[in-house]
CHARMM-style PDB file with segment names, atoms N, HN, CA, C and O in Angstrom:
ATOM      1  N   MET     1       9.497   7.124  -1.810  1.00  0.00      PROA
ATOM      2  CA  MET     1      10.085   5.814  -1.333  1.00  0.00      PROA
ATOM      3  C   MET     1      10.411   4.536  -2.313  1.00  0.00      PROA
ATOM      4  O   MET     1      11.394   3.924  -2.731  1.00  0.00      PROA
ATOM      5  N   LEU     2       8.977   4.510  -2.422  1.00  0.00      PROA
ATOM      6  HN  LEU     2       8.178   5.007  -2.083  1.00  0.00      PROA
ATOM      7  CA  LEU     2       8.814   3.272  -3.159  1.00  0.00      PROA
ATOM      8  C   LEU     2       9.551   2.921  -4.794  1.00  0.00      PROA
ATOM      9  O   LEU     2      10.157   1.989  -5.322  1.00  0.00      PROA
ATOM     10  N   VAL     3       9.018   4.438  -5.208  1.00  0.00      PROA
ATOM     11  HN  VAL     3       8.526   5.195  -4.779  1.00  0.00      PROA
ATOM     12  CA  VAL     3       9.932   4.434  -6.766  1.00  0.00      PROA
ATOM     13  C   VAL     3      11.422   4.520  -6.758  1.00  0.00      PROA
ATOM     14  O   VAL     3      12.230   4.055  -7.561  1.00  0.00      PROA
ATOM     15  N   ALA     4      11.632   5.325  -5.508  1.00  0.00      PROA
ATOM     16  HN  ALA     4      10.975   5.703  -4.855  1.00  0.00      PROA
ATOM     17  CA  ALA     4      13.206   5.045  -5.637  1.00  0.00      PROA
ATOM     18  C   ALA     4      14.033   4.021  -4.865  1.00  0.00      PROA
ATOM     19  O   ALA     4      15.242   4.039  -4.635  1.00  0.00      PROA
ATOM     20  N   GLY     5      12.966   2.987  -4.463  1.00  0.00      PROA
ATOM     21  HN  GLY     5      11.984   2.972  -4.650  1.00  0.00      PROA
ATOM     22  CA  GLY     5      13.685   1.871  -4.061  1.00  0.00      PROA
ATOM     23  C   GLY     5      14.461   1.877  -2.669  1.00  0.00      PROA
ATOM     24  O   GLY     5      15.380   1.143  -2.307  1.00  0.00      PROA
ATOM     25  N   GLN     6      13.906   2.787  -2.078  1.00  0.00      PROA
ATOM     26  HN  GLN     6      13.159   3.383  -2.372  1.00  0.00      PROA
ATOM     27  CA  GLN     6      14.314   2.983  -0.362  1.00  0.00      PROA
ATOM     28  C   GLN     6      12.940   2.517   0.404  1.00  0.00      PROA
ATOM     29  O   GLN     6      11.999   3.286   0.599  1.00  0.00      PROA
ATOM     30  N   VAL     7      12.961   1.372   0.741  1.00  0.00      PROA
ATOM     31  HN  VAL     7      13.725   0.747   0.582  1.00  0.00      PROA
ATOM     32  CA  VAL     7      12.165   0.713   1.512  1.00  0.00      PROA
ATOM     33  C   VAL     7      12.851   0.365   2.995  1.00  0.00      PROA
ATOM     34  O   VAL     7      13.328  -0.756   3.171  1.00  0.00      PROA
ATOM     35  N   PRO     8      12.887   1.539   4.231  1.00  0.00      PROA
ATOM     36  CA  PRO     8      13.738   1.304   5.489  1.00  0.00      PROA
ATOM     37  C   PRO     8      12.520   0.310   6.354  1.00  0.00      PROA
ATOM     38  O   PRO     8      11.449  -0.149   5.957  1.00  0.00      PROA
ATOM     39  N   HSD     9      13.195   0.222   7.651  1.00  0.00      PROA
ATOM     40  HN  HSD     9      14.065   0.594   7.973  1.00  0.00      PROA
ATOM     41  CA  HSD     9      12.086  -0.640   8.695  1.00  0.00      PROA
ATOM     42  C   HSD     9      10.877   0.214   8.739  1.00  0.00      PROA
ATOM     43  O   HSD     9       9.770  -0.319   8.825  1.00  0.00      PROA
ATOM     44  N   GLU    10      11.023   1.667   8.679  1.00  0.00      PROA
ATOM     45  HN  GLU    10      11.922   2.100   8.609  1.00  0.00      PROA
ATOM     46  CA  GLU    10       9.903   2.437   9.186  1.00  0.00      PROA
ATOM     47  C   GLU    10       8.465   2.085   8.136  1.00  0.00      PROA
ATOM     48  O   GLU    10       7.326   2.015   8.599  1.00  0.00      PROA
ATOM     49  N   PHE    11       8.736   1.928   6.940  1.00  0.00      PROA
ATOM     50  HN  PHE    11       9.661   1.985   6.564  1.00  0.00      PROA
ATOM     51  CA  PHE    11       8.010   2.279   5.866  1.00  0.00      PROA
ATOM     52  C   PHE    11       7.192   1.377   5.837  1.00  0.00      PROA
ATOM     53  O   PHE    11       6.487   1.317   4.829  1.00  0.00      PROA
ATOM     54  N   LYS    12       6.995   0.365   6.919  1.00  0.00      PROA
ATOM     55  HN  LYS    12       7.568   0.414   7.737  1.00  0.00      PROA
ATOM     56  CA  LYS    12       5.712  -0.476   7.288  1.00  0.00      PROA
ATOM     57  C   LYS    12       4.367   0.091   7.989  1.00  0.00      PROA
ATOM     58  O   LYS    12       3.216  -0.341   7.939  1.00  0.00      PROA
ATOM     59  N   GLN    13       5.011   1.409   8.778  1.00  0.00      PROA
ATOM     60  HN  GLN    13       5.946   1.760   8.819  1.00  0.00      PROA
ATOM     61  CA  GLN    13       4.190   2.125   9.364  1.00  0.00      PROA
ATOM     62  C   GLN    13       3.761   3.398   8.663  1.00  0.00      PROA
ATOM     63  O   GLN    13       2.903   4.209   9.010  1.00  0.00      PROA
ATOM     64  N   TYR    14       4.744   3.390   7.336  1.00  0.00      PROA
ATOM     65  HN  TYR    14       5.441   2.731   7.054  1.00  0.00      PROA
ATOM     66  CA  TYR    14       3.954   3.980   6.380  1.00  0.00      PROA
ATOM     67  C   TYR    14       2.862   3.708   5.292  1.00  0.00      PROA
ATOM     68  O   TYR    14       1.888   4.374   4.944  1.00  0.00      PROA
ATOM     69  N   ALA    15       3.275   2.698   4.942  1.00  0.00      PROA
ATOM     70  HN  ALA    15       4.067   2.157   5.225  1.00  0.00      PROA
ATOM     71  CA  ALA    15       2.435   1.726   4.463  1.00  0.00      PROA
ATOM     72  C   ALA    15       1.127   1.842   5.237  1.00  0.00      PROA
ATOM     73  O   ALA    15       0.286   2.511   4.637  1.00  0.00      PROA
ATOM     74  N   LYS    16       0.819   1.454   6.186  1.00  0.00      PROA
ATOM     75  HN  LYS    16       1.503   0.910   6.673  1.00  0.00      PROA
ATOM     76  CA  LYS    16      -0.489   0.843   7.007  1.00  0.00      PROA
ATOM     77  C   LYS    16      -1.190   2.643   7.073  1.00  0.00      PROA
ATOM     78  O   LYS    16      -2.353   2.968   6.834  1.00  0.00      PROA
ATOM     79  N   LEU    17      -0.026   3.560   7.476  1.00  0.00      PROA
ATOM     80  HN  LEU    17       0.919   3.296   7.671  1.00  0.00      PROA
ATOM     81  CA  LEU    17      -1.136   5.166   7.108  1.00  0.00      PROA
ATOM     82  C   LEU    17      -1.306   5.430   5.781  1.00  0.00      PROA
ATOM     83  O   LEU    17      -2.370   5.998   5.535  1.00  0.00      PROA
ATOM     84  N   LEU    18      -0.589   5.199   4.828  1.00  0.00      PROA
ATOM     85  HN  LEU    18       0.275   4.738   5.028  1.00  0.00      PROA
ATOM     86  CA  LEU    18      -1.424   5.133   3.397  1.00  0.00      PROA
ATOM     87  C   LEU    18      -2.588   4.405   3.280  1.00  0.00      PROA
ATOM     88  O   LEU    18      -3.669   4.979   3.154  1.00  0.00      PROA
ATOM     89  N   ARG    19      -2.517   3.560   3.299  1.00  0.00      PROA
ATOM     90  HN  ARG    19      -1.638   3.094   3.402  1.00  0.00      PROA
ATOM     91  CA  ARG    19      -3.522   2.203   3.269  1.00  0.00      PROA
ATOM     92  C   ARG    19      -4.696   3.331   4.359  1.00  0.00      PROA
ATOM     93  O   ARG    19      -5.312   4.034   3.558  1.00  0.00      PROA
ATOM     94  N   ARG    20      -4.981   3.549   5.295  1.00  0.00      PROA
ATOM     95  HN  ARG    20      -4.481   2.977   5.946  1.00  0.00      PROA
ATOM     96  CA  ARG    20      -5.882   4.300   6.141  1.00  0.00      PROA
ATOM     97  C   ARG    20      -6.334   5.676   5.235  1.00  0.00      PROA
ATOM     98  O   ARG    20      -7.501   6.041   5.091  1.00  0.00      PROA
ATOM     99  N   LEU    21      -4.950   6.458   4.571  1.00  0.00      PROA
ATOM    100  HN  LEU    21      -4.002   6.162   4.689  1.00  0.00      PROA
ATOM    101  CA  LEU    21      -5.365   7.797   4.065  1.00  0.00      PROA
ATOM    102  C   LEU    21      -5.925   7.453   2.605  1.00  0.00      PROA
ATOM    103  O   LEU    21      -6.523   8.377   2.054  1.00  0.00      PROA
ATOM    104  N   GLY    22      -5.825   6.400   1.996  1.00  0.00      PROA
ATOM    105  HN  GLY    22      -5.339   5.650   2.444  1.00  0.00      PROA
ATOM    106  CA  GLY    22      -5.887   5.829   0.611  1.00  0.00      PROA
ATOM    107  C   GLY    22      -4.579   6.198  -0.179  1.00  0.00      PROA
ATOM    108  O   GLY    22      -3.684   6.869   0.335  1.00  0.00      PROA
ATOM    109  N   LEU    23      -4.539   5.795  -1.253  1.00  0.00      PROA
ATOM    110  HN  LEU    23      -5.267   5.250  -1.671  1.00  0.00      PROA
ATOM    111  CA  LEU    23      -3.707   5.802  -1.850  1.00  0.00      PROA
ATOM    112  C   LEU    23      -4.204   6.711  -3.296  1.00  0.00      PROA
ATOM    113  O   LEU    23      -3.291   7.202  -3.959  1.00  0.00      PROA
ATOM    114  N   GLY    24      -5.311   6.873  -3.656  1.00  0.00      PROA
ATOM    115  HN  GLY    24      -6.053   6.473  -3.117  1.00  0.00      PROA
ATOM    116  CA  GLY    24      -5.811   7.464  -4.990  1.00  0.00      PROA
ATOM    117  C   GLY    24      -4.974   7.539  -6.270  1.00  0.00      PROA
ATOM    118  O   GLY    24      -4.825   6.394  -6.699  1.00  0.00      PROA
ATOM    119  N   GLU    25      -4.466   8.308  -6.924  1.00  0.00      PROA
ATOM    120  HN  GLU    25      -4.587   9.237  -6.576  1.00  0.00      PROA
ATOM    121  CA  GLU    25      -3.859   8.313  -8.329  1.00  0.00      PROA
ATOM    122  C   GLU    25      -2.649   8.122  -8.274  1.00  0.00      PROA
ATOM    123  O   GLU    25      -1.950   7.761  -9.221  1.00  0.00      PROA
ATOM    124  N   ALA    26      -2.250   8.364  -7.057  1.00  0.00      PROA
ATOM    125  HN  ALA    26      -2.817   8.657  -6.288  1.00  0.00      PROA
ATOM    126  CA  ALA    26      -0.504   8.751  -7.278  1.00  0.00      PROA
ATOM    127  C   ALA    26      -0.313   7.106  -6.926  1.00  0.00      PROA
ATOM    128  O   ALA    26       0.887   6.869  -6.787  1.00  0.00      PROA
ATOM    129  N   TRP    27      -1.115   5.958  -6.752  1.00  0.00      PROA
ATOM    130  HN  TRP    27      -2.089   6.150  -6.865  1.00  0.00      PROA
ATOM    131  CA  TRP    27      -0.592   4.552  -6.909  1.00  0.00      PROA
ATOM    132  C   TRP    27      -0.503   4.450  -8.078  1.00  0.00      PROA
ATOM    133  O   TRP    27       0.619   4.154  -8.487  1.00  0.00      PROA
ATOM    134  N   GLU    28      -1.647   4.649  -9.149  1.00  0.00      PROA
ATOM    135  HN  GLU    28      -2.559   4.889  -8.817  1.00  0.00      PROA
ATOM    136  CA  GLU    28      -1.925   4.565 -10.832  1.00  0.00      PROA
ATOM    137  C   GLU    28      -0.001   4.900 -11.333  1.00  0.00      PROA
ATOM    138  O   GLU    28       0.679   4.266 -12.140  1.00  0.00      PROA
ATOM    139  N   GLN    29       0.355   5.994 -10.559  1.00  0.00      PROA
ATOM    140  HN  GLN    29      -0.197   6.508  -9.903  1.00  0.00      PROA
ATOM    141  CA  GLN    29       1.929   6.331 -11.283  1.00  0.00      PROA
ATOM    142  C   GLN    29       3.091   5.842 -10.748  1.00  0.00      PROA
ATOM    143  O   GLN    29       4.099   5.502 -11.367  1.00  0.00      PROA
ATOM    144  N   ALA    30       2.902   5.822  -9.579  1.00  0.00      PROA
ATOM    145  HN  ALA    30       2.083   6.098  -9.075  1.00  0.00      PROA
ATOM    146  CA  ALA    30       3.929   5.004  -9.019  1.00  0.00      PROA
ATOM    147  C   ALA    30       4.493   3.421  -9.462  1.00  0.00      PROA
ATOM    148  O   ALA    30       5.614   3.036  -9.796  1.00  0.00      PROA
ATOM    149  N   LYS    31       3.103   2.656  -9.293  1.00  0.00      PROA
ATOM    150  HN  LYS    31       2.193   2.969  -9.021  1.00  0.00      PROA
ATOM    151  CA  LYS    31       3.259   1.180  -9.524  1.00  0.00      PROA
ATOM    152  C   LYS    31       4.315   1.203 -10.988  1.00  0.00      PROA
ATOM    153  O   LYS    31       5.198   0.371 -11.200  1.00  0.00      PROA
ATOM    154  N   THR    32       4.034   2.136 -11.713  1.00  0.00      PROA
ATOM    155  HN  THR    32       3.318   2.811 -11.540  1.00  0.00      PROA
ATOM    156  CA  THR    32       4.832   1.944 -13.515  1.00  0.00      PROA
ATOM    157  C   THR    32       6.173   2.096 -13.180  1.00  0.00      PROA
ATOM    158  O   THR    32       7.039   1.612 -13.909  1.00  0.00      PROA
ATOM    159  N   GLN    33       6.551   2.922 -11.814  1.00  0.00      PROA
ATOM    160  HN  GLN    33       5.848   3.316 -11.222  1.00  0.00      PROA
ATOM    161  CA  GLN    33       7.851   3.370 -11.823  1.00  0.00      PROA
ATOM    162  C   GLN    33       8.367   2.269 -10.851  1.00  0.00      PROA
ATOM    163  O   GLN    33       9.536   2.561 -10.598  1.00  0.00      PROA
ATOM    164  N   ILE    34       8.116   1.468 -10.390  1.00  0.00      PROA
ATOM    165  HN  ILE    34       7.167   1.231 -10.596  1.00  0.00      PROA
ATOM    166  CA  ILE    34       8.780   0.690  -9.151  1.00  0.00      PROA
ATOM    167  C   ILE    34       9.681  -0.467 -10.423  1.00  0.00      PROA
ATOM    168  O   ILE    34       9.400  -0.937 -11.526  1.00  0.00      PROA
ATOM    169  N   ASP    35      11.121  -0.540  -9.256  1.00  0.00      PROA
ATOM    170  HN  ASP    35      11.350  -0.158  -8.361  1.00  0.00      PROA
ATOM    171  CA  ASP    35      11.848  -1.947  -9.668  1.00  0.00      PROA
ATOM    172  C   ASP    35      11.243  -3.201  -8.710  1.00  0.00      PROA
ATOM    173  O   ASP    35      11.305  -3.477  -7.512  1.00  0.00      PROA
ATOM    174  N   ARG    36      10.533  -3.891 -10.077  1.00  0.00      PROA
ATOM    175  HN  ARG    36      10.483  -3.667 -11.051  1.00  0.00      PROA
ATOM    176  CA  ARG    36      10.093  -5.030 -10.073  1.00  0.00      PROA
ATOM    177  C   ARG    36      10.936  -6.144  -9.353  1.00  0.00      PROA
ATOM    178  O   ARG    36      10.464  -6.950  -8.551  1.00  0.00      PROA
ATOM    179  N   SER    37      12.510  -6.063  -9.831  1.00  0.00      PROA
ATOM    180  HN  SER    37      12.893  -5.409 -10.483  1.00  0.00      PROA
ATOM    181  CA  SER    37      13.641  -6.916  -9.277  1.00  0.00      PROA
ATOM    182  C   SER    37      14.132  -6.872  -7.817  1.00  0.00      PROA
ATOM    183  O   SER    37      15.065  -7.415  -7.225  1.00  0.00      PROA
ATOM    184  N   ASN    38      13.285  -6.136  -7.510  1.00  0.00      PROA
ATOM    185  HN  ASN    38      12.527  -5.695  -7.991  1.00  0.00      PROA
ATOM    186  CA  ASN    38      13.667  -5.254  -5.680  1.00  0.00      PROA
ATOM    187  C   ASN    38      12.265  -6.653  -4.969  1.00  0.00      PROA
ATOM    188  O   ASN    38      11.099  -6.792  -5.339  1.00  0.00      PROA
ATOM    189  N   PRO    39      12.973  -7.367  -3.996  1.00  0.00      PROA
ATOM    190  CA  PRO    39      11.681  -8.070  -3.309  1.00  0.00      PROA
ATOM    191  C   PRO    39      11.212  -6.942  -2.163  1.00  0.00      PROA
ATOM    192  O   PRO    39      10.047  -6.805  -1.792  1.00  0.00      PROA
ATOM    193  N   TYR    40      12.083  -6.345  -1.791  1.00  0.00      PROA
ATOM    194  HN  TYR    40      13.030  -6.456  -2.093  1.00  0.00      PROA
ATOM    195  CA  TYR    40      11.451  -5.396  -0.838  1.00  0.00      PROA
ATOM    196  C   TYR    40      10.621  -4.628  -1.525  1.00  0.00      PROA
ATOM    197  O   TYR    40       9.511  -4.678  -0.995  1.00  0.00      PROA
ATOM    198  N   VAL    41      10.633  -4.013  -2.358  1.00  0.00      PROA
ATOM    199  HN  VAL    41      11.535  -3.972  -2.788  1.00  0.00      PROA
ATOM    200  CA  VAL    41       9.395  -2.975  -3.054  1.00  0.00      PROA
ATOM    201  C   VAL    41       8.122  -3.850  -3.554  1.00  0.00      PROA
ATOM    202  O   VAL    41       6.949  -3.520  -3.376  1.00  0.00      PROA
ATOM    203  N   MET    42       8.654  -5.253  -4.338  1.00  0.00      PROA
ATOM    204  HN  MET    42       9.607  -5.521  -4.482  1.00  0.00      PROA
ATOM    205  CA  MET    42       7.429  -6.185  -4.360  1.00  0.00      PROA
ATOM    206  C   MET    42       6.693  -6.325  -3.206  1.00  0.00      PROA
ATOM    207  O   MET    42       5.466  -6.424  -3.200  1.00  0.00      PROA
ATOM    208  N   ARG    43       7.316  -6.335  -2.338  1.00  0.00      PROA
ATOM    209  HN  ARG    43       8.313  -6.255  -2.343  1.00  0.00      PROA
ATOM    210  CA  ARG    43       6.322  -6.844  -0.922  1.00  0.00      PROA
ATOM    211  C   ARG    43       5.076  -5.658  -0.651  1.00  0.00      PROA
ATOM    212  O   ARG    43       3.905  -6.032  -0.575  1.00  0.00      PROA
ATOM    213  N   TYR    44       5.397  -4.390  -0.532  1.00  0.00      PROA
ATOM    214  HN  TYR    44       6.348  -4.086  -0.594  1.00  0.00      PROA
ATOM    215  CA  TYR    44       4.636  -3.305  -0.310  1.00  0.00      PROA
ATOM    216  C   TYR    44       4.331  -2.960  -1.921  1.00  0.00      PROA
ATOM    217  O   TYR    44       3.994  -1.784  -1.787  1.00  0.00      PROA
ATOM    218  N   ALA    45       4.264  -3.139  -2.888  1.00  0.00      PROA
ATOM    219  HN  ALA    45       4.537  -4.095  -2.997  1.00  0.00      PROA
ATOM    220  CA  ALA    45       3.293  -2.953  -3.852  1.00  0.00      PROA
ATOM    221  C   ALA    45       2.744  -4.186  -4.338  1.00  0.00      PROA
ATOM    222  O   ALA    45       1.927  -4.050  -5.248  1.00  0.00      PROA
ATOM    223  N   ARG    46       3.080  -5.789  -3.816  1.00  0.00      PROA
ATOM    224  HN  ARG    46       3.744  -5.899  -3.076  1.00  0.00      PROA
ATOM    225  CA  ARG    46       1.655  -6.017  -3.532  1.00  0.00      PROA
ATOM    226  C   ARG    46       0.633  -5.745  -2.596  1.00  0.00      PROA
ATOM    227  O   ARG    46      -0.574  -5.882  -2.792  1.00  0.00      PROA
ATOM    228  N   TYR    47       1.276  -5.291  -1.405  1.00  0.00      PROA
ATOM    229  HN  TYR    47       2.257  -5.179  -1.246  1.00  0.00      PROA
ATOM    230  CA  TYR    47       0.075  -4.783  -0.175  1.00  0.00      PROA
ATOM    231  C   TYR    47      -0.694  -3.647  -0.700  1.00  0.00      PROA
ATOM    232  O   TYR    47      -1.839  -3.472  -0.283  1.00  0.00      PROA
ATOM    233  N   PHE    48      -0.192  -2.871  -1.554  1.00  0.00      PROA
ATOM    234  HN  PHE    48       0.739  -3.013  -1.893  1.00  0.00      PROA
ATOM    235  CA  PHE    48      -0.973  -1.486  -2.265  1.00  0.00      PROA
ATOM    236  C   PHE    48      -1.835  -2.335  -3.097  1.00  0.00      PROA
ATOM    237  O   PHE    48      -3.003  -2.004  -2.890  1.00  0.00      PROA
ATOM    238  N   GLU    49      -1.762  -3.203  -3.873  1.00  0.00      PROA
ATOM    239  HN  GLU    49      -0.813  -3.472  -4.041  1.00  0.00      PROA
ATOM    240  CA  GLU    49      -2.456  -3.644  -4.656  1.00  0.00      PROA
ATOM    241  C   GLU    49      -3.595  -4.001  -4.144  1.00  0.00      PROA
ATOM    242  O   GLU    49      -4.727  -3.695  -4.520  1.00  0.00      PROA
ATOM    243  N   ALA    50      -3.254  -4.681  -3.245  1.00  0.00      PROA
ATOM    244  HN  ALA    50      -2.335  -4.930  -2.940  1.00  0.00      PROA
ATOM    245  CA  ALA    50      -4.242  -5.842  -2.287  1.00  0.00      PROA
ATOM    246  C   ALA    50      -5.538  -4.386  -1.535  1.00  0.00      PROA
ATOM    247  O   ALA    50      -6.689  -4.451  -1.104  1.00  0.00      PROA
ATOM    248  N   CYS    51      -4.606  -3.312  -1.705  1.00  0.00      PROA
ATOM    249  HN  CYS    51      -3.671  -3.260  -2.055  1.00  0.00      PROA
ATOM    250  CA  CYS    51      -5.458  -2.155  -1.049  1.00  0.00      PROA
ATOM    251  C   CYS    51      -6.697  -1.712  -1.610  1.00  0.00      PROA
ATOM    252  O   CYS    51      -7.807  -1.390  -1.185  1.00  0.00      PROA
ATOM    253  N   THR    52      -5.990  -1.832  -2.960  1.00  0.00      PROA
ATOM    254  HN  THR    52      -5.089  -2.094  -3.305  1.00  0.00      PROA
ATOM    255  CA  THR    52      -6.985  -1.108  -3.994  1.00  0.00      PROA
ATOM    256  C   THR    52      -7.734  -2.031  -4.313  1.00  0.00      PROA
ATOM    257  O   THR    52      -8.540  -1.550  -5.109  1.00  0.00      PROA
ATOM    258  N   LYS    53      -7.918  -2.969  -4.175  1.00  0.00      PROA
ATOM    259  HN  LYS    53      -7.263  -3.360  -3.529  1.00  0.00      PROA
ATOM    260  CA  LYS    53      -9.241  -3.653  -4.946  1.00  0.00      PROA
ATOM    261  C   LYS    53     -10.300  -3.816  -4.163  1.00  0.00      PROA
ATOM    262  O   LYS    53     -10.325  -4.063  -2.957  1.00  0.00      PROA
ATOM    263  N   PRO    54     -11.340  -3.635  -5.055  1.00  0.00      PROA
ATOM    264  CA  PRO    54     -12.662  -3.272  -4.377  1.00  0.00      PROA
ATOM    265  C   PRO    54     -13.524  -3.847  -3.126  1.00  0.00      PROA
ATOM    266  O   PRO    54     -14.732  -3.667  -2.970  1.00  0.00      PROA
ATOM    267  N   ASP    55     -12.862  -4.405  -2.467  1.00  0.00      PROA
ATOM    268  HN  ASP    55     -11.881  -4.552  -2.593  1.00  0.00      PROA
ATOM    269  CA  ASP    55     -13.183  -5.355  -0.946  1.00  0.00      PROA
ATOM    270  C   ASP    55     -12.350  -4.486  -0.322  1.00  0.00      PROA
ATOM    271  O   ASP    55     -11.711  -4.981   0.606  1.00  0.00      PROA
ATOM    272  N   SER    56     -12.191  -3.495  -0.522  1.00  0.00      PROA
ATOM    273  HN  SER    56     -12.711  -3.093  -1.276  1.00  0.00      PROA
ATOM    274  CA  SER    56     -11.029  -2.652   0.475  1.00  0.00      PROA
ATOM    275  C   SER    56     -11.662  -2.557   1.839  1.00  0.00      PROA
ATOM    276  O   SER    56     -10.948  -2.427   2.833  1.00  0.00      PROA
ATOM    277  N   ALA    57     -12.933  -2.615   1.923  1.00  0.00      PROA
ATOM    278  HN  ALA    57     -13.513  -2.721   1.115  1.00  0.00      PROA
ATOM    279  CA  ALA    57     -13.843  -2.195   3.220  1.00  0.00      PROA
ATOM    280  C   ALA    57     -13.485  -3.419   4.179  1.00  0.00      PROA
ATOM    281  O   ALA    57     -13.888  -3.390   5.341  1.00  0.00      PROA
ATOM    282  N   THR    58     -12.593  -4.693   3.617  1.00  0.00      PROA
ATOM    283  HN  THR    58     -12.266  -4.715   2.673  1.00  0.00      PROA
ATOM    284  CA  THR    58     -11.876  -5.583   4.789  1.00  0.00      PROA
ATOM    285  C   THR    58     -10.343  -5.577   4.753  1.00  0.00      PROA
ATOM    286  O   THR    58      -9.567  -6.166   4.000  1.00  0.00      PROA
ATOM    287  N   ASN    59     -10.224  -5.122   5.313  1.00  0.00      PROA
ATOM    288  HN  ASN    59     -10.854  -4.643   5.925  1.00  0.00      PROA
ATOM    289  CA  ASN    59      -8.478  -5.188   5.698  1.00  0.00      PROA
ATOM    290  C   ASN    59      -7.607  -6.486   5.559  1.00  0.00      PROA
ATOM    291  O   ASN    59      -7.916  -7.568   6.059  1.00  0.00      PROA
ATOM    292  N   LEU    60      -6.486  -6.245   4.819  1.00  0.00      PROA
ATOM    293  HN  LEU    60      -6.236  -5.366   4.412  1.00  0.00      PROA
ATOM    294  CA  LEU    60      -5.593  -7.478   4.614  1.00  0.00      PROA
ATOM    295  C   LEU    60      -5.707  -8.949   5.411  1.00  0.00      PROA
ATOM    296  O   LEU    60      -5.504 -10.058   4.916  1.00  0.00      PROA
ATOM    297  N   GLN    61      -6.129  -8.602   6.927  1.00  0.00      PROA
ATOM    298  HN  GLN    61      -6.294  -7.701   7.329  1.00  0.00      PROA
ATOM    299  CA  GLN    61      -6.242  -9.683   8.045  1.00  0.00      PROA
ATOM    300  C   GLN    61      -7.728 -10.396   7.671  1.00  0.00      PROA
ATOM    301  O   GLN    61      -7.823 -11.622   7.608  1.00  0.00      PROA
ATOM    302  N   GLY    62      -8.626  -9.697   7.482  1.00  0.00      PROA
ATOM    303  HN  GLY    62      -8.549  -8.702   7.533  1.00  0.00      PROA
ATOM    304  CA  GLY    62      -9.887 -10.519   7.112  1.00  0.00      PROA
ATOM    305  C   GLY    62     -10.901  -9.797   7.653  1.00  0.00      PROA
ATOM    306  O   GLY    62     -12.044  -9.900   7.207  1.00  0.00      PROA
ATOM    307  N   HSD    63     -10.648  -9.134   8.491  1.00  0.00      PROA
ATOM    308  HN  HSD    63      -9.720  -9.050   8.853  1.00  0.00      PROA
ATOM    309  CA  HSD    63     -11.236  -8.164   9.199  1.00  0.00      PROA
ATOM    310  C   HSD    63     -11.740  -6.674   8.979  1.00  0.00      PROA
ATOM    311  O   HSD    63     -11.054  -5.845   8.381  1.00  0.00      PROA
ATOM    312  N   ARG    64     -13.249  -6.346   9.617  1.00  0.00      PROA
ATOM    313  HN  ARG    64     -13.806  -7.020  10.103  1.00  0.00      PROA
ATOM    314  CA  ARG    64     -13.884  -5.290   8.820  1.00  0.00      PROA
ATOM    315  C   ARG    64     -13.008  -4.720   9.637  1.00  0.00      PROA
ATOM    316  O   ARG    64     -12.597  -5.072  10.743  1.00  0.00      PROA
ATOM    317  N   THR    65     -12.634  -3.291   8.603  1.00  0.00      PROA
ATOM    318  HN  THR    65     -12.968  -3.005   7.705  1.00  0.00      PROA
ATOM    319  CA  THR    65     -12.137  -1.760   9.215  1.00  0.00      PROA
ATOM    320  C   THR    65     -13.543  -0.642   9.502  1.00  0.00      PROA
ATOM    321  O   THR    65     -14.578  -0.583   8.838  1.00  0.00      PROA
ATOM    322  N   ARG    66     -13.316  -0.162  10.210  1.00  0.00      PROA
ATOM    323  HN  ARG    66     -12.475  -0.210  10.749  1.00  0.00      PROA
ATOM    324  CA  ARG    66     -14.346   0.919  11.236  1.00  0.00      PROA
ATOM    325  C   ARG    66     -14.452   1.986   9.871  1.00  0.00      PROA
ATOM    326  O   ARG    66     -13.619   2.622   9.226  1.00  0.00      PROA
ATOM    327  N   PRO    67     -15.879   1.824   9.807  1.00  0.00      PROA
ATOM    328  CA  PRO    67     -16.401   3.056   8.901  1.00  0.00      PROA
ATOM    329  C   PRO    67     -15.750   4.168   9.107  1.00  0.00      PROA
ATOM    330  O   PRO    67     -15.366   4.213  10.275  1.00  0.00      PROA
ATOM    331  N   PRO    68     -15.430   5.156   8.451  1.00  0.00      PROA
ATOM    332  CA  PRO    68     -15.136   6.518   8.589  1.00  0.00      PROA
ATOM    333  C   PRO    68     -15.877   7.274   9.636  1.00  0.00      PROA
ATOM    334  O   PRO    68     -17.015   7.009  10.022  1.00  0.00      PROA
ATOM    335  N   GLY    69     -15.096   8.269  10.066  1.00  0.00      PROA
ATOM    336  HN  GLY    69     -14.172   8.484   9.752  1.00  0.00      PROA
ATOM    337  CA  GLY    69     -16.110   8.290  11.690  1.00  0.00      PROA
ATOM    338  C   GLY    69     -16.313   7.944  12.555  1.00  0.00      PROA
ATOM    339  O   GLY    69     -16.635   8.673  13.493  1.00  0.00      PROA
ATOM    340  N   ALA    70     -16.192   6.351  12.651  1.00  0.00      PROA
ATOM    341  HN  ALA    70     -15.931   5.759  11.889  1.00  0.00      PROA
ATOM    342  CA  ALA    70     -16.492   5.815  13.951  1.00  0.00      PROA
ATOM    343  C   ALA    70     -15.634   5.924  15.226  1.00  0.00      PROA
ATOM    344  OT1 ALA    70     -16.022   5.412  16.277  1.00  0.00      PROA
TER     345      ALA     70
END
């Protein structure tokens, strides 16, 4: 959806789900294909980039996420 430039209101929930599941290699491919002139696309591109940082054990609000299985 992000590559196609389709960012409906419910994409916020999709983004949260993807953060929890992990983006894997899909983000590496998708980030080269996104429309960087679309501010709505870029909002989530920055969000996903922040999720892929090495300190991703801390969520974007600065709180520790629960460890897997907790």
